[in-house]
C-alpha positions as CSV (number, residue, x, y, z in Angstrom):
1,M,0.0,0.0,-0.2
2,T,1.3,3.5,-0.9
3,E,1.4,6.1,1.8
4,L,1.7,9.8,1.6
5,L,3.5,11.8,4.2
6,F,2.6,15.6,4.3
7,V,4.8,17.7,6.7
8,Y,3.9,21.5,7.6
9,N,6.7,23.8,8.1
10,A,5.3,24.7,11.6
11,N,5.4,23.2,14.9
12,G,2.2,21.4,16.3
13,G,0.0,22.4,19.4
14,A,-2.9,24.6,20.2
15,L,-0.7,27.9,20.8
16,N,1.5,27.3,17.5
17,G,-1.8,26.8,15.7
18,L,-3.1,30.1,16.9
19,L,0.1,32.0,16.3
20,D,0.4,30.5,12.9
21,T,-3.2,31.4,12.0
22,L,-2.4,35.1,13.1
23,H,0.8,34.9,10.9
24,K,-0.8,33.8,7.8
25,T,-3.8,36.3,8.2
26,L,-1.9,39.3,9.0
27,S,1.1,38.8,7.0
28,P,0.7,36.1,4.4
29,S,3.7,36.8,2.5
30,T,6.0,36.1,5.0
31,Y,4.3,33.0,6.2
32,S,6.8,29.9,5.8
33,C,4.1,27.1,5.5
34,S,2.6,27.0,2.0
35,L,1.1,23.6,2.6
36,C,-0.8,25.2,5.9
37,A,-2.1,28.0,3.9
38,L,-3.2,26.0,1.0
39,T,-5.0,23.4,3.0
40,Y,-6.3,25.4,6.3
41,G,-8.7,28.3,6.5
42,A,-8.5,30.5,9.4
43,F,-9.4,27.4,11.7
44,T,-10.0,24.4,10.1
45,I,-9.2,22.2,7.2
46,R,-10.7,23.3,3.9
47,P,-13.6,21.2,2.9
48,E,-12.5,20.6,-0.5
49,W,-9.2,19.5,0.5
50,A,-10.8,17.3,3.2
51,A,-13.0,15.6,0.5
52,F,-10.1,15.2,-2.0
53,L,-8.0,13.4,0.7
54,R,-10.9,11.0,1.3
55,Q,-11.1,9.9,-2.3
56,L,-7.5,9.2,-2.6
57,P,-6.4,5.5,-3.0
58,V,-3.4,6.0,-0.5
59,T,-3.2,6.6,3.0
60,S,-2.5,10.2,3.7
61,V,-0.5,11.4,7.2
62,F,0.0,14.7,8.3
63,L,2.6,16.0,10.5
64,H,4.2,19.0,11.9
65,R,8.1,19.7,11.7
66,D,8.2,18.9,15.5
67,E,6.4,15.7,15.4
68,L,8.7,14.6,11.8
69,R,11.9,14.8,14.1
70,A,10.2,12.3,16.7
71,Q,8.5,10.0,14.3
72,H,10.7,10.1,11.1
73,P,14.1,11.1,12.0
74,E,15.5,9.8,8.8
75,L,13.7,13.0,7.2
76,I,15.3,15.6,9.4
77,G,17.4,18.2,7.3
78,Q,14.6,17.5,4.4
79,P,13.3,21.1,3.2
80,L,9.7,22.0,4.4
81,P,6.9,21.9,3.8
82,A,7.0,18.9,1.7
83,A,5.3,15.6,1.0
84,F,6.9,12.4,0.9
85,Q,5.8,9.0,-0.8
86,R,6.5,5.3,0.1
87,T,5.2,2.0,-0.6
88,A,5.2,-0.7,2.1
89,G,8.6,-1.8,3.1
90,E,10.2,1.0,1.2
91,S,12.1,4.4,2.4
92,W,10.4,7.6,1.9
93,Q,11.0,9.3,-1.3
94,P,10.3,13.0,-2.1
95,F,6.6,13.7,-3.5
96,L,6.1,17.5,-3.5
97,T,8.9,19.9,-2.8
98,P,8.5,23.2,-1.1
99,Q,9.3,25.1,-4.4
100,E,5.9,23.1,-5.9
101,L,4.0,23.9,-2.7
102,N,5.0,27.6,-2.9
103,Q,4.0,27.9,-6.4
104,T,0.8,26.6,-6.3
105,N,-2.8,27.1,-5.2
106,L,-5.1,24.4,-3.8
107,P,-6.5,23.2,-7.0
108,G,-3.1,23.0,-8.5
109,L,-1.9,21.1,-5.4
110,M,-4.8,18.5,-6.0
111,A,-3.9,18.2,-9.5
112,L,-0.2,17.6,-8.8
113,V,-1.2,14.8,-6.2
114,R,-3.6,13.2,-8.9
115,E,-0.9,13.0,-11.4
116,R,1.8,11.8,-9.3
117,L,-0.4,8.9,-8.0
């Protein structure tokens, strides 16, 4: 089975989430997580993204950068935000780069994911 691992360039937790929401609302041009900006509104996941994820034929997992360090130390040092792909028993491979995420919108992100799967 194929898995996708999406990693936000932000730390997890309620306080960090609030600070990120303020940052992306007040100064979107300096916000460092395009994956967050693309897939989340002010407080919740964008409905069209959630619906898209449900119809994918793969398992999708989302982590914040601090969670990545604990759960997948082999990916430390990879530029974020990013997405990685693996098939059972294989190692993680790049799937979406920060540059690709920085240069797209939500429909473009969904098209990239569909195209690469």
